[in-house]
Steps between C-alpha positions, in 0.01 A plus 500: 500500500232251605410227251233231462558146379234235443558132564428274203406134476864402492556678833257280694660397833816696420671669797450875514873580510570271204211651301632853553863409429389331175289796390729788600809540289832549682343457846637219719287265703666619822416862418140403426493321835607820673215692335253237621631517860478881487130487407552626145298221336120454492286226352151611400548803722612310811854546632700176496823445697566132419728432206371141497140605430367288212322677217175423321419596140356851447628634834625859472841561656585865573866581564656819632872462421766650725852604410770255615730602786793719394816322386690691767375635832480877539571713810192614694489737797363251753567521875750239611602399852876435504629312805867507395706614203866502391684496165428131445147427617186636658254340741137598446194474725240415235144617550185294449342502156822577312609244241875452483519530120280522192300197398163402357265787574770708676712741299559782749490585869744219583795486734729503196347827377564652845857364513588650163384841620683476833840353401747608235588143406378145550631162392397370159529127566122446512431697181353837407163432665653387832811713566648442845256222591671208676190345661128576528215546745138442404296810417323526837793379711680783676851525640870477427653438157856546380574646155837512324655815355752329274548160339781376727289559811201342328692185411638454851162554662332268253743221586414537870130459422571198278717338770236569767742713699254789545299520824135588430250554781131580447216594733146390419161518666331165449160351563476273803699485823845339516687379808856616572602132500382298196492186717187644663297471179494157336339647188807714432727200520303335221629773270855540629742419780617687807858633494694691766678820392666742740313354795156529335274245336411548134276302267698397192286471186663304218246507219603513132328776302385508137251692287138411578366293210146640531584866563814632333503808725557279804779280625437174683678276749516173311722208408702570191558862594828671585648459846371761747585527872357746753529527880200648683479625858203653684578839654158546658139389461176680573137444412498275195830617353873490559807704413776274372851545369624291212858430396522371147790284386393504135346773289208350309219713359235566771690263732393648835138533391483146359669334799288677761180423311599135456563477875143618565586861589461724192628857519221735606353671194653251254181375333702347215633245749185435700473787750149614583386812317301625800609456862252554782616768743790618284497732199631366170867600471472579129801278424672193634707568812851393408811707573869438422635590846875457449761407244856390576784443254873558444570841349619435143792746525610514864440135589329613821196311630213750503135487601224748427155525655174681430217533752151394385314786329213688661219298339665175611524622861140625492381162374689323781321714756164423340582130515594517868869452428 
């Protein structure tokens, strides 16, 4: 039920999220923050999405509360693309727009909901809201993910990720042209160094990543962050864009997007990290163009080295054509 609260003299310059958490009994500040991000809070009739908004006396704050996410995920009949499956694990080709698990503002329609409907059992290592989840992809990133069906498989896979023994290859459409040899562009070498792998030149980006201090939704390449290493190679360029593949050696949040943006080539459609919202001569893709192309690891039961691939989805391929790639 919607409610109205009025700021008093003692609330002058108080943050909106703090004001609401102080006034609403048994509601955490993080939950209030989620309501603000979801557009459930208005000040004097105007929707506000910044938790840091400072209040003035006599301002009317309208709140439309939302129920918290369920304590355990529930099965939902959602289409799921399964690349591979056995008694120990499954490899999924995740679609764009699907969150991996419930979070602030997302309680259903997730990959976890689909997994619970599709498979009889999943590992419980990551808890009741994240059964089977060993690693994540961002909401609008498509492509291959591995999920564990039991705890032993989960633990063995998790160790491979922690030891950086998993091979992860992404494709991305980026703004700006890139040469096949980084030595041909001095600007690239200001951000990284050229390395030879399997007879091909790659640009190695070694930029630590931490939470952006001004925008908590974003990550940033900055000193004091956690180590992050990515190798980038141009597959082809056309017009004012390029298709690149990226091998990541670490698994930081938003790593590919942050590194490419910091190198001056943001992922097409990724306005959070500096991509243009409107591109002359090319329709807006509706999402950022990032795809997890392949995933290689040692099978947790057989000990066999395996690799799984997923082709880019239809909208990704259509966007490449529009970009001249």
